[in-house]
Backbone as CSV, one residue per row, in Angstrom:
resi,resn,N_x,N_y,N_z,CA_x,CA_y,CA_z,C_x,C_y,C_z
1,MET,0.831,40.056,39.808,0.004,39.286,40.220,0.421,39.152,41.955
2,SER,-1.011,39.163,42.387,-1.066,40.243,44.103,-0.924,38.603,45.167
3,PHE,-0.447,38.400,45.904,-0.390,37.328,46.828,-0.856,37.826,48.169
4,LEU,-1.652,36.859,48.779,-1.888,37.101,50.332,-1.191,35.964,51.512
5,ILE,-1.629,36.307,52.544,-0.947,35.207,53.583,-1.910,35.684,54.613
6,ASP,-2.593,34.155,54.926,-3.927,33.794,55.910,-2.994,34.067,57.074
7,THR,-2.972,35.226,57.756,-2.356,35.260,59.162,-3.254,34.083,60.414
8,HIS,-4.115,33.995,60.152,-4.675,33.160,61.586,-6.104,32.617,60.630
9,ALA,-5.504,31.338,61.174,-6.550,30.214,60.516,-6.487,29.102,61.702
10,HIS,-7.589,28.531,61.718,-7.493,27.124,62.649,-7.661,25.658,62.352
11,LEU,-6.518,25.119,61.182,-6.644,24.402,60.254,-6.826,23.029,61.019
12,ASP,-6.438,22.950,62.591,-6.610,21.863,63.258,-8.121,21.705,63.437
13,PHE,-9.100,22.420,63.498,-10.362,22.045,63.893,-11.027,21.288,63.097
14,PRO,-12.359,20.555,63.320,-12.769,19.576,62.429,-12.844,19.970,60.893
15,GLU,-13.601,21.145,60.857,-14.227,21.627,59.426,-13.409,21.872,58.595
16,LEU,-11.920,22.322,59.064,-11.069,22.407,58.162,-9.809,21.176,57.917
17,PHE,-9.850,20.430,58.945,-8.917,19.581,59.000,-9.107,18.371,58.222
18,SER,-10.730,17.925,58.063,-11.282,16.652,57.773,-11.176,17.037,55.985
19,ARG,-10.898,18.219,55.682,-10.914,18.182,53.656,-9.520,19.232,53.656
20,LEU,-8.824,19.096,54.089,-7.602,19.802,53.986,-6.527,20.052,52.534
21,ASP,-6.740,19.220,51.909,-6.261,19.232,50.503,-7.204,20.287,50.064
22,GLU,-8.154,19.940,49.935,-9.469,20.737,49.375,-9.174,22.145,49.740
23,VAL,-8.989,22.369,51.001,-8.705,23.809,51.391,-7.342,24.424,51.025
24,LEU,-6.589,23.990,50.895,-5.414,24.434,50.283,-5.441,24.496,49.005
25,LYS,-6.148,23.403,47.914,-5.728,24.160,46.798,-6.819,25.113,46.541
26,ASN,-8.377,24.985,47.319,-9.109,26.408,47.050,-8.360,27.785,47.868
27,ALA,-7.201,27.870,48.453,-6.083,29.076,48.160,-5.251,29.264,47.550
28,LYS,-4.785,28.551,47.232,-3.646,28.675,46.013,-4.648,29.102,44.492
29,GLU,-5.841,28.833,44.647,-6.871,29.497,43.510,-6.916,31.285,43.981
30,PHE,-6.947,31.305,44.721,-7.549,33.015,45.541,-5.981,33.402,45.710
31,ASN,-4.454,32.692,45.199,-3.479,33.390,45.674,-2.929,33.526,47.052
32,VAL,-3.494,32.872,47.889,-2.874,32.908,49.420,-1.842,31.771,49.781
33,LEU,-0.980,32.081,49.569,0.391,31.409,49.555,0.520,30.821,50.587
34,LYS,0.434,31.223,51.871,1.055,30.844,53.099,-0.261,31.236,54.237
35,ILE,0.221,30.692,55.212,-1.588,30.210,56.159,-0.911,30.018,57.578
36,ILE,-1.074,30.584,58.773,-0.614,30.612,60.099,-1.550,29.840,60.667
37,SER,-1.288,28.523,60.932,-2.103,27.567,62.113,-2.198,28.273,63.370
38,ILE,-2.797,28.577,63.888,-3.350,29.298,65.257,-3.501,28.113,66.173
39,SER,-2.508,28.022,67.432,-2.256,27.443,68.967,-3.579,28.135,69.821
40,THR,-5.001,27.210,70.259,-5.459,27.920,71.209,-5.698,26.696,72.333
41,ASN,-5.034,25.608,72.220,-4.480,24.726,73.602,-3.292,23.831,73.229
42,LEU,-2.493,23.677,74.186,-1.444,23.232,74.252,-1.731,21.162,74.502
43,ASN,-2.326,21.344,74.654,-2.870,19.641,74.571,-2.954,19.275,73.087
44,ARG,-3.021,20.626,71.933,-3.420,20.200,70.527,-2.521,20.536,69.542
45,ILE,-1.546,20.964,70.362,-0.438,21.600,69.370,0.560,20.475,68.758
46,GLN,0.548,19.233,69.042,1.005,18.294,68.245,0.619,18.263,66.807
47,ASN,-0.842,18.248,66.900,-1.681,17.749,65.335,-1.232,19.423,64.760
48,ILE,-1.042,21.002,65.102,-0.741,21.778,64.069,0.540,21.474,63.858
49,ILE,1.273,21.333,64.787,2.735,21.113,64.036,2.653,19.844,63.383
50,ASN,2.228,18.789,63.474,2.526,17.811,62.449,1.437,18.594,60.743
51,ILE,0.763,19.431,60.804,0.103,19.927,59.570,1.324,20.554,58.990
52,SER,1.523,21.256,59.636,3.134,22.440,59.573,3.750,21.439,58.557
53,LYS,4.329,20.524,59.048,5.591,19.350,58.250,4.973,18.954,57.358
54,MET,3.778,19.002,57.345,3.203,18.277,55.773,2.773,18.789,54.816
55,TYR,3.283,20.026,55.300,2.661,20.794,53.974,3.591,22.319,53.814
56,PRO,4.043,22.553,53.099,5.242,23.470,52.818,4.928,24.965,52.947
57,GLU,3.234,25.045,52.426,2.799,26.390,53.073,2.160,26.528,54.428
58,ILE,1.862,25.979,55.091,1.674,26.064,56.357,2.543,26.084,57.195
59,PHE,1.981,27.084,58.585,3.323,27.639,59.555,2.282,27.437,61.034
60,PHE,2.779,27.555,62.073,2.027,27.753,63.186,2.210,28.570,64.238
61,SER,1.753,28.847,65.402,1.978,29.140,66.558,1.746,28.631,67.588
62,VAL,2.428,28.959,69.062,1.665,28.439,69.912,1.622,29.235,70.871
63,GLY,0.401,28.430,71.358,0.062,29.331,72.555,-1.352,28.403,73.410
64,VAL,-2.083,29.489,74.254,-3.533,29.031,75.125,-4.368,30.251,74.849
65,HIS,-5.304,29.661,74.343,-6.635,31.270,74.190,-7.002,31.472,75.428
66,PRO,-7.142,32.669,75.725,-8.308,32.695,76.927,-9.160,31.799,77.893
67,ASN,-9.938,31.421,76.752,-10.990,30.844,77.019,-10.781,28.984,77.340
68,GLU,-9.648,29.331,77.382,-9.329,27.596,77.312,-7.800,27.244,78.460
69,VAL,-7.570,28.579,79.627,-7.213,28.395,80.349,-7.356,27.424,81.882
70,LEU,-8.914,27.268,81.792,-9.136,26.198,82.766,-8.910,24.637,81.880
71,LYS,-9.037,24.807,80.709,-8.844,23.075,80.390,-7.495,22.932,79.877
72,ASP,-6.673,23.447,80.067,-5.479,23.710,79.555,-4.246,23.772,80.837
73,LYS,-3.507,22.357,81.294,-2.757,22.748,82.402,-1.098,23.566,82.344
74,ASN,-1.310,23.412,80.924,-0.017,24.399,80.497,-0.313,25.645,80.588
75,PHE,-1.518,26.229,80.803,-1.730,27.358,80.702,-0.661,28.806,80.473
76,CYS,0.252,27.985,81.797,1.140,29.360,81.692,2.074,28.554,81.548
77,ASN,2.683,27.918,80.987,3.874,26.986,81.283,5.325,27.740,80.061
78,TYR,6.054,28.543,80.908,6.687,29.445,79.924,7.569,28.716,79.380
79,GLU,8.292,27.787,80.103,9.340,26.268,79.535,9.303,25.705,78.599
80,LEU,8.176,25.319,78.070,7.254,24.530,77.441,6.758,25.478,76.318
81,MET,6.558,26.311,76.018,6.111,27.470,75.513,7.367,27.800,74.198
82,LEU,8.526,27.877,75.275,9.852,28.608,74.705,10.177,26.894,73.794
83,LYS,10.137,26.298,74.425,10.893,25.214,73.875,10.249,24.882,72.276
84,LEU,8.598,24.991,72.228,8.055,25.084,70.982,8.347,25.793,70.478
85,SER,8.553,27.668,70.476,8.526,28.219,69.780,10.011,27.650,68.910
86,LYS,11.124,26.932,68.958,12.133,27.188,68.426,12.273,26.309,67.223
87,ASP,10.830,25.465,67.067,10.454,24.914,65.437,10.706,26.284,64.719
88,LEU,11.605,25.639,63.364,11.611,26.387,62.981,10.480,26.885,61.329
89,LYS,9.506,26.184,61.857,8.113,26.392,61.115,7.423,27.166,62.581
90,CYS,7.542,27.458,63.462,6.748,28.029,64.573,7.319,29.924,64.177
91,VAL,6.086,30.737,63.863,6.343,32.282,63.696,5.687,33.230,64.643
92,ALA,4.754,32.117,65.270,4.235,33.435,66.678,4.022,33.132,68.151
93,ILE,3.244,33.879,68.810,3.130,33.387,70.060,1.301,33.126,70.559
94,GLY,1.108,32.688,70.893,-0.710,32.580,71.247,-1.660,32.024,70.342
95,GLU,-3.049,32.093,69.991,-3.170,33.364,70.122,-3.553,33.245,72.052
96,CYS,-3.895,34.352,72.733,-3.495,34.405,74.291,-3.788,36.278,74.037
97,GLY,-4.184,36.029,75.405,-5.256,37.495,76.066,-6.199,37.673,76.986
98,LEU,-7.577,37.900,76.708,-8.706,38.594,77.572,-9.475,38.221,76.983
99,ASP,-10.721,37.280,77.680,-11.715,37.112,76.705,-12.737,37.294,78.066
100,TYR,-13.570,38.533,78.162,-14.328,38.147,79.739,-15.928,37.734,78.742
101,HIS,-16.156,37.577,77.381,-17.528,37.315,76.951,-18.533,36.352,77.580
102,PHE,-17.902,35.145,78.260,-18.712,34.333,78.884,-18.466,34.539,80.096
103,GLY,-17.833,35.314,81.173,-18.031,35.584,82.070,-16.601,36.048,82.462
104,ASN,-16.371,36.068,84.047,-15.635,36.519,84.567,-14.602,35.404,85.476
105,GLU,-14.948,34.281,85.875,-14.371,33.284,86.932,-13.146,33.291,86.439
106,ASP,-12.519,33.190,85.317,-11.224,32.835,84.918,-10.284,34.094,84.971
107,LYS,-10.477,35.063,85.192,-9.627,36.493,85.067,-8.372,36.418,84.996
108,VAL,-8.259,35.803,86.488,-6.906,35.858,87.283,-5.760,35.017,86.333
109,LYS,-6.692,33.814,85.649,-5.527,32.932,85.083,-5.348,33.220,83.821
110,GLN,-6.605,33.878,83.072,-6.961,34.693,81.767,-5.499,35.463,81.847
111,LYS,-5.445,36.635,82.648,-4.252,37.699,82.775,-2.816,36.838,83.054
112,LYS,-2.815,35.567,83.831,-1.852,35.260,84.459,-0.589,34.485,83.053
113,SER,-2.374,33.588,82.330,-1.331,33.021,80.947,-1.427,34.106,79.829
114,PHE,-1.689,35.439,80.006,-1.678,36.420,79.283,0.057,37.006,79.734
115,ILE,0.248,37.395,80.352,1.658,37.430,80.452,3.159,36.593,80.496
116,SER,2.661,35.377,80.755,2.997,34.529,80.233,3.682,34.436,79.002
117,GLN,2.742,34.757,78.158,3.166,34.621,76.492,3.264,35.437,76.077
118,ILE,3.488,36.789,76.724,3.966,38.025,76.578,5.733,38.081,77.164
119,ASN,5.734,37.195,77.894,7.333,36.974,78.353,7.850,36.068,77.385
120,VAL,7.330,35.203,76.646,7.572,34.287,75.719,8.044,34.772,74.395
121,SER,7.072,35.694,74.032,7.006,37.062,72.944,8.346,37.226,73.291
122,ARG,8.449,38.423,74.275,9.495,39.255,74.316,10.825,38.584,74.506
123,ASP,11.035,37.473,74.747,12.253,36.770,75.107,12.723,35.661,73.485
124,THR,11.591,35.972,72.952,11.978,34.675,71.136,12.336,35.822,70.646
125,GLY,11.601,37.287,70.736,11.327,38.387,69.438,10.259,37.530,68.571
126,LEU,9.391,36.504,68.487,8.343,36.540,67.909,6.921,36.774,68.199
127,PRO,6.117,37.410,67.265,5.152,38.058,67.496,4.042,37.688,68.373
128,LEU,3.405,38.723,69.291,2.253,37.905,69.909,1.229,37.869,69.167
129,VAL,-0.155,37.207,69.366,-1.208,36.962,68.949,-2.160,37.497,69.837
130,ILE,-2.457,38.420,69.617,-3.467,38.929,70.852,-4.981,38.608,70.785
131,HIS,-5.876,38.180,71.262,-7.457,37.945,71.486,-7.829,38.972,72.545
132,SER,-8.985,40.029,72.096,-9.503,40.994,73.257,-11.072,40.274,72.479
133,ARG,-11.615,40.458,73.803,-13.259,40.763,73.831,-13.702,41.067,75.447
134,ASP,-14.351,42.391,75.098,-14.966,42.418,76.048,-14.473,42.708,77.211
135,ALA,-13.028,43.077,76.815,-11.807,43.616,77.676,-11.256,44.643,77.672
136,ASP,-11.605,45.558,77.072,-10.334,46.678,76.322,-10.048,47.348,77.625
137,ASP,-10.572,47.549,78.776,-9.908,48.674,80.029,-8.572,47.717,80.128
138,ASP,-8.894,46.105,80.566,-7.435,45.559,81.257,-6.718,45.352,80.669
139,MET,-7.109,45.157,79.096,-5.654,44.824,78.346,-5.266,45.968,77.636
140,ILE,-5.722,47.300,77.912,-4.942,48.635,77.118,-4.146,48.812,78.470
141,GLU,-4.747,48.465,79.809,-3.453,48.733,81.199,-2.349,47.721,80.859
142,ILE,-2.871,46.083,80.487,-1.860,45.074,80.058,-0.993,45.679,79.623
143,LEU,-1.366,46.074,78.094,-0.194,46.132,77.322,0.823,47.559,77.576
144,GLN,0.171,48.342,77.707,1.026,49.561,78.310,1.949,48.914,79.580
145,ARG,1.255,48.852,80.512,2.454,48.128,81.614,3.391,47.686,80.861
146,GLU,3.159,46.260,80.407,4.071,45.433,79.826,5.463,45.522,78.817
147,TYR,4.240,46.527,78.040,5.723,47.411,76.914,6.838,47.900,77.561
148,LYS,5.900,48.645,78.568,7.027,49.214,79.489,8.153,48.461,80.246
149,ASN,8.037,47.314,80.292,8.866,46.309,81.087,9.693,45.626,79.837
150,GLY,9.560,45.916,78.482,10.292,45.442,77.397,9.533,45.958,76.446
151,HIS,10.074,45.337,74.952,9.453,45.905,74.246,9.298,44.036,73.795
152,PHE,7.888,44.605,72.494,7.827,42.943,72.002,6.554,43.189,71.195
153,LYS,6.910,42.497,69.755,5.932,42.699,68.860,4.397,42.116,68.529
154,ALA,3.728,42.736,68.340,1.877,42.335,68.613,1.292,42.559,67.595
155,VAL,0.398,41.518,67.574,-1.123,41.914,66.342,-2.634,41.792,67.752
156,LEU,-3.193,43.018,67.075,-4.285,42.658,67.722,-5.060,42.050,66.735
157,HIS,-5.318,40.473,66.639,-5.745,39.953,65.807,-7.867,39.925,65.754
158,CYS,-8.343,39.764,64.848,-9.731,39.386,64.167,-10.005,40.943,64.840
159,PHE,-9.581,41.878,64.727,-10.001,43.229,65.513,-11.903,43.583,65.731
160,SER,-12.691,43.357,66.946,-13.541,43.864,67.279,-13.893,44.712,68.585
161,SER,-12.420,45.435,68.425,-12.743,46.042,69.789,-12.984,47.667,69.645
162,GLY,-12.438,48.767,70.768,-12.697,50.079,70.606,-12.104,51.102,69.805
163,ILE,-12.098,52.090,69.810,-11.278,53.166,69.398,-9.974,53.008,69.920
164,ASN,-9.925,52.981,71.399,-9.312,53.350,72.215,-8.333,52.314,72.618
165,LEU,-8.907,50.995,71.813,-7.744,50.106,72.362,-6.630,49.957,70.700
166,ALA,-7.892,50.240,69.627,-6.992,50.479,68.602,-5.930,51.513,68.785
167,THR,-5.987,52.503,68.648,-5.217,53.364,69.327,-3.580,53.470,69.904
168,CYS,-4.298,52.239,71.394,-3.673,52.167,71.817,-2.347,51.298,71.552
169,GLY,-3.048,49.888,70.579,-2.376,49.074,69.449,-1.229,49.655,68.538
170,LEU,-1.393,50.896,68.207,-1.125,51.950,67.365,0.444,52.353,67.733
171,ASP,-0.044,52.903,69.095,0.235,53.301,69.873,2.028,53.092,69.815
172,LEU,1.699,52.205,70.454,2.854,50.294,70.863,3.972,50.475,69.744
173,GLY,3.191,50.617,68.415,3.660,49.802,67.098,3.609,48.514,66.648
174,PHE,1.792,48.297,67.147,1.323,46.967,66.511,0.345,46.573,65.689
175,PHE,0.620,45.946,65.271,-0.082,45.837,63.578,-2.068,45.512,64.388
176,ILE,-2.684,45.654,63.388,-4.255,45.531,63.841,-4.541,44.571,62.842
177,SER,-5.376,43.369,62.734,-5.834,42.533,61.547,-7.084,42.077,61.784
178,PHE,-8.067,42.376,60.516,-9.591,41.973,60.208,-9.507,41.211,59.812
179,SER,-10.382,40.691,59.838,-11.655,39.193,59.214,-12.560,39.515,58.539
180,GLY,-13.483,38.570,58.646,-14.789,38.449,57.757,-15.839,39.734,58.823
181,ILE,-15.527,39.783,59.867,-16.457,41.306,60.284,-16.268,41.940,59.786
182,VAL,-15.286,42.539,59.318,-15.231,43.948,59.071,-16.095,44.157,57.720
183,THR,-16.580,42.930,57.376,-17.487,43.193,55.951,-19.218,43.223,56.478
184,PHE,-19.382,42.951,57.608,-20.747,43.189,57.993,-21.316,44.254,58.054
185,LYS,-22.320,44.185,57.615,-23.263,45.611,57.913,-23.505,46.098,59.380
186,SER,-23.311,45.636,60.260,-23.591,45.787,61.412,-22.112,46.551,62.053
187,ALA,-21.099,46.241,61.310,-19.552,46.432,61.847,-19.061,47.640,61.684
188,LYS,-20.141,48.492,61.526,-20.313,50.150,61.549,-18.701,50.883,62.143
189,LEU,-18.588,50.714,63.274,-17.401,51.026,63.947,-16.101,50.069,63.068
190,ILE,-16.066,49.143,63.215,-14.999,48.459,62.788,-14.392,48.513,61.809
191,GLN,-15.295,48.969,60.636,-14.888,49.711,59.482,-14.245,50.896,59.343
192,GLU,-14.440,51.405,60.490,-14.030,53.255,60.419,-12.615,52.755,61.316
193,ILE,-12.746,52.189,62.138,-11.014,51.714,62.433,-10.322,50.699,61.098
194,ALA,-11.021,50.258,59.880,-10.022,49.691,59.113,-9.806,50.474,58.427
195,SER,-10.090,51.881,58.515,-10.451,53.194,57.377,-9.105,53.809,57.765
196,PHE,-8.909,54.224,58.914,-8.065,54.618,59.572,-6.510,54.381,59.828
197,VAL,-6.529,53.225,60.174,-5.289,52.287,60.465,-4.193,52.149,59.023
198,PRO,-3.080,52.745,59.434,-1.971,53.056,59.099,-1.758,52.224,57.886
199,LYS,-1.109,52.279,56.536,-1.431,51.183,56.148,0.189,49.933,55.953
200,ASP,0.845,50.783,57.114,2.058,49.896,56.990,1.466,48.968,58.541
201,GLN,0.220,48.782,59.123,-0.159,48.649,60.180,-1.199,47.488,60.123
202,ILE,-1.551,47.667,59.043,-2.791,46.513,58.874,-2.648,44.783,57.757
203,LEU,-3.456,44.243,58.895,-3.431,42.943,58.019,-4.572,42.392,58.020
204,VAL,-4.432,41.653,56.856,-6.111,40.738,57.219,-5.765,38.891,57.710
205,GLU,-7.034,38.308,57.678,-6.985,37.034,58.183,-8.206,36.368,58.361
206,THR,-8.577,35.051,58.540,-9.784,34.538,58.239,-10.188,34.574,59.481
207,ASP,-9.308,33.585,60.593,-9.836,32.826,62.025,-11.238,31.435,61.940
208,SER,-10.855,31.345,60.132,-11.273,30.051,59.801,-11.131,29.096,60.713
209,PRO,-12.294,28.225,61.195,-13.567,28.236,60.186,-14.644,29.177,60.535
210,TYR,-14.178,29.832,61.044,-15.467,31.050,61.744,-15.805,32.194,61.201
211,LEU,-16.196,33.186,61.210,-16.370,34.095,60.582,-16.220,34.953,59.137
212,SER,-17.245,34.081,58.361,-16.843,33.755,56.967,-17.562,35.494,56.257
213,PRO,-16.665,36.044,55.814,-16.859,37.361,55.155,-18.351,37.493,54.051
214,VAL,-18.529,38.915,54.061,-19.874,38.918,53.466,-19.167,38.616,51.973
215,PRO,-19.537,37.766,50.864,-20.909,37.344,50.473,-21.002,35.766,50.789
216,LEU,-19.945,35.340,51.724,-20.422,34.079,52.142,-20.434,33.980,53.549
217,ARG,-21.107,34.916,54.625,-21.430,34.570,55.396,-22.181,33.545,56.184
218,GLY,-22.102,32.841,57.472,-22.900,31.810,57.228,-22.277,30.468,57.214
219,LYS,-21.060,30.206,55.897,-20.935,29.273,55.655,-19.146,29.034,56.674
220,VAL,-18.915,27.837,56.144,-17.607,27.171,56.558,-17.193,28.704,55.836
221,ASN,-15.720,28.906,57.037,-15.066,30.107,56.372,-13.632,28.888,56.208
222,GLU,-12.915,29.786,54.913,-11.389,28.941,55.005,-10.596,30.152,54.259
223,PRO,-9.156,29.822,54.585,-8.746,30.874,54.237,-8.325,31.588,52.757
224,LYS,-8.936,31.027,51.323,-9.277,31.385,50.472,-9.777,32.871,50.616
225,ASN,-10.864,32.996,51.810,-11.515,33.982,51.753,-10.919,35.542,52.449
226,CYS,-9.961,35.251,52.520,-8.514,36.663,52.716,-9.062,37.643,51.946
227,TYR,-9.113,37.027,50.177,-9.714,37.703,49.382,-10.905,38.927,49.446
228,TYR,-12.027,38.007,49.933,-13.082,38.969,50.344,-12.894,39.982,51.134
229,THR,-11.913,39.522,52.400,-11.867,40.732,53.164,-11.039,41.914,52.600
230,ALA,-9.931,41.527,52.011,-8.732,42.168,51.518,-9.681,43.345,50.335
231,LYS,-10.521,42.693,49.598,-11.195,43.601,48.705,-12.041,44.003,49.289
232,PHE,-12.811,44.293,49.995,-13.655,44.900,50.877,-13.133,46.298,51.895
233,ILE,-12.057,45.781,52.625,-11.119,46.785,53.072,-10.791,48.051,52.130
234,ALA,-10.644,47.441,50.746,-9.663,48.464,50.193,-10.483,48.950,49.656
235,GLU,-11.868,49.194,48.950,-12.608,49.598,48.683,-12.916,50.342,49.771
236,ILE,-13.421,50.196,51.032,-13.565,51.679,51.997,-12.300,52.348,52.367
237,ARG,-11.004,52.006,52.386,-10.190,52.722,52.710,-10.283,53.679,50.950
238,ASN,-10.631,53.432,49.753,-10.461,53.716,48.472,-9.245,53.845,48.008
239,VAL,-8.756,52.713,47.506,-6.869,52.193,47.247,-7.323,51.327,46.429
240,ASN,-6.545,50.906,45.524,-6.127,50.110,44.548,-5.909,49.035,44.839
241,PHE,-6.565,47.872,44.365,-7.002,46.453,45.318,-5.596,45.811,45.559
242,ASP,-4.852,45.516,44.372,-3.522,45.320,43.603,-2.523,45.774,45.001
243,GLU,-2.314,47.212,44.919,-1.269,47.511,45.503,-1.812,47.533,47.019
244,PHE,-2.684,47.511,47.432,-3.159,47.112,48.948,-3.096,45.825,49.150
245,VAL,-3.653,44.646,48.265,-2.525,43.207,48.713,-1.135,43.170,49.096
246,LEU,-0.631,43.771,47.988,1.072,43.767,48.037,1.280,44.233,49.601
247,GLN,0.534,45.440,49.679,1.434,46.582,51.262,0.605,44.961,52.470
248,LEU,-0.187,44.476,52.060,-1.067,43.459,52.942,0.531,42.130,53.129
249,TYR,0.583,41.982,51.789,1.888,40.647,51.934,3.193,41.100,52.728
250,ASN,3.199,42.051,52.542,4.947,42.766,52.845,4.615,43.097,54.428
251,ASN,3.308,43.462,54.513,3.150,43.586,56.397,3.246,42.274,57.013
252,SER,2.594,41.376,56.400,2.991,39.886,56.942,3.922,39.511,56.942
253,LEU,4.767,39.682,55.959,6.365,39.190,56.330,6.876,39.615,57.271
254,LYS,6.600,41.244,57.481,7.467,41.836,58.502,6.873,41.762,59.443
255,MET,6.034,41.154,59.883,5.310,40.674,61.126,5.750,39.648,61.636
256,PHE,5.504,38.283,60.527,5.861,37.382,60.767,6.709,36.633,60.308
257,ASN,8.112,37.414,60.507,9.119,37.520,59.602,9.836,35.635,59.442
258,LYS,9.670,34.940,60.354,10.047,33.463,59.996,9.415,32.868,58.607
259,LEU,8.372,33.429,58.779,8.105,33.005,56.724,9.199,33.279,55.966
260,LEU,9.401,33.876,56.418,10.928,33.982,54.921,11.804,32.871,55.169
261,LYS,12.006,32.554,56.294,13.503,31.451,56.842,12.970,30.430,55.762
């Protein structure tokens, strides 16, 4: 039997939180055994922590999304994130990074927050969950510079960027994670990248409640739908589905090794 881990979901968002028992039941029916509920704003982190205490299959990250830096006074609070990361069920730092899609007025704070979270990741050994949108050049520059300052583990989550950023991430030993976007007809470049990422550096996620994969596009996404994304990628890579899912499962445990504790 093949098992999956949803490495990136937002279980505290109302679309999922309001029916969490049903969401987890559905996940189990699709053999999604563990779920990482991702932090975007430290003002809401306690709810994510509480969820992880209620359900053994739920883990969490601690961090601030780049689009939240103007809404979160702790957007670069190293000490707070370091303290929260010591929780046994905290398995990652982030999601953090750069997002210039909605404008550039907060670029300085985004970069400051991102580098602060890189430092937390580096000092704790926990993997960094990186969000990057419309910011490839700055992202590559920061990653290459910061990696020279000291090793850290990372995953380029919900990958929707270009080949240059993919290559940069792979060269640094990072993982690349694909969401339902890869199943969209318009996502030819993302499909191309998903075809050549080494088998030991690839992950899947939902980023739920957003980005449902085909054939569920337009509906509320949830962790069970990792199955459809994994199935699609196995097909475009022309590999056996069960073997690919086993590889994904092992990759998830390798990257987020506190899932094993």
